[in-house]
C-alpha positions, 0 to 999 in steps of 0.5 A: 790070776786072782781067784774069785774071792781074791778079786772080790776082796781087791775090788771091795778094798779099793771101793773102800779106800776111794771113799775115804772113810775116817774112822771106819773099820773093814776087815779081811779074814783069810784062812792059810793058803788062801792068798791074804798076804798076796792080796794085801802086798798087791794092794800096797804096791797100788797104794805106794804108787799113788803116794798113800800114807799107809801104816802097817801095824801088828800086835807083836814084834815078831809078827811085825818082822814076818809082814816087814819081810813079806813086803820087802818081798813083794817090792814094797817099801812099807811103814811096819811096826808094832802097834805099841811102838806107833801109839805108846811111850816106851814104857816105865817101870812102876813098883815092879810092873810096866806102865804104857802111856799113850803119847798123845800125838795123833798118828798121820795115816790115811789107812792103818792096816792091822796085821794078825788082827785076830791077836789084838785085844779090846784094850789095844784096840781102843787106844789105836782108834784114839791115836790114829784118830782120822784113819781108816782101819783095815783089820786083816788076819786068819779067823781060824787062829787063837785069839788073845789070851782071855779074849775073843777075836772081835775084829774078825768076828764078822769079816767084811771080806773073806778068803776061803778058797785055797789058792792054786799054789797051795792046793795039793799041800797036805799041810793046808789040807790038814788045816782045812779039815779041821776048820770045815769038818773035825780035829779027828777028820784032820787026823785021820788024813794025817795018819794016812798021808804018804806025803813027807810034807805031813807026818804022823809019829808016836814017840816011845823012846829017847831015841824016838824024841831025839829023831823028832828034834834033829826032823825039825832042825834038819835045816841049814838055819836052825830058825827055819825049825820050830817045836810047838808044845801044849804047855810050858812045862812040856816046852821047857822038857822038850828044850832039855831034850834038844840040847842034849840031842845037839850035844850041849851038856848041863843047864848053862848056855853054850855057842851054838845054842838057839835062844829065843826073846821073852819080852821086847827090849827096846834098848837093843831092838829085840822082839818078844818071840825073836829067835837067834843063835848064840854065837858068843857067851861071856859071864858078867856078874853073878847069875848074869850073862852076856850074848852076842845079841846085846851088851845088856845082861841076861839073868840065867834063872830065866833059862829053862823056867816055865814063867817069864820073870817080872820086873820085880825079879830083873830089871827092865834093862835085862834081856830075857832069853830062854832056850828057843828049840820048843815054843807054846803055840801062843808065843808061836803066833805070827811066826812061821817055819819050814819044819814044824813039830807039833806035839799032842802030848799036853793038849788034854786041858784044851777042850773046846780050844783044840781046833783053834789051837791045832789049826793055829799051831799047824799053819806055823809050818810052811813046808812040812808038819810033823805031829808027834804024841 
């Protein structure tokens, strides 16, 4: 049974679609736990049954993978891809920089659904409109999340439909309540609630010793699939530190990768189909020419110098053909956007620089947790 605001959104989107508004833009914004995915997957089933040409796009490869999984779980055979794949030619490397060019073809779709729309910047949005001329655009996302770096979340500034009522299936979830308190009251109110929680799904710990740090890592990754764990940090420097702690916790000595390490892809690698933000276990490693190694993920080489580095290497440092990998136990909040994990640790040790962005940062980080959230400092 749909909630009142879900029913209003469903009826509104149905009427909007029926009017075939070529070039028109509408938006559906939903907070965590309000059933945004449920509404879109329900409508997608109707569109599929009616034979409509609907294209689902998202700004990142990881978000596309998550959306594709959600649609499949709902029984929808949706056409899902990144915005870049939909509208650009494969990138060309020139003088150490990556250049994207629109392919010049009009994308054939009645409706383009833009998932994770809060992450779409102005330039990308402009190119998408040109490439998909004739389509209607439905922007979908969480208007409480962080916008793209250096830009405002303009597509969700004034949503056409809002989902703000916590869905009955999420009611009583302390992680969802924590996020609601951040949005509707304040970060201090949310933290007070978290500290008073006796529910194992929401915990707060102060890390004082090396053992405390290792215990937090074990908590995050005490799942059958390591990718169901995640640690979110405030800075890249802290990310690198926690990755070292995690590897030490799991008995991986030294700085070189070993079988069983959890790795993250740092930029899209079109030759192998691996997307920025994807994580995977390394099940095989072989050493290549000096400074490079190969893994089970692709036959393309990866540079050792990227492992443990605070910055992602550019094209002047390493060819585009290389797969850029780093240890993937800890991620920054922006890198984690579009992803979810069963157990998430959010480190608040290095968030002083956030200032006015703290509520959005903490809301975005905490809502990556599907089952349980641990706040540490």
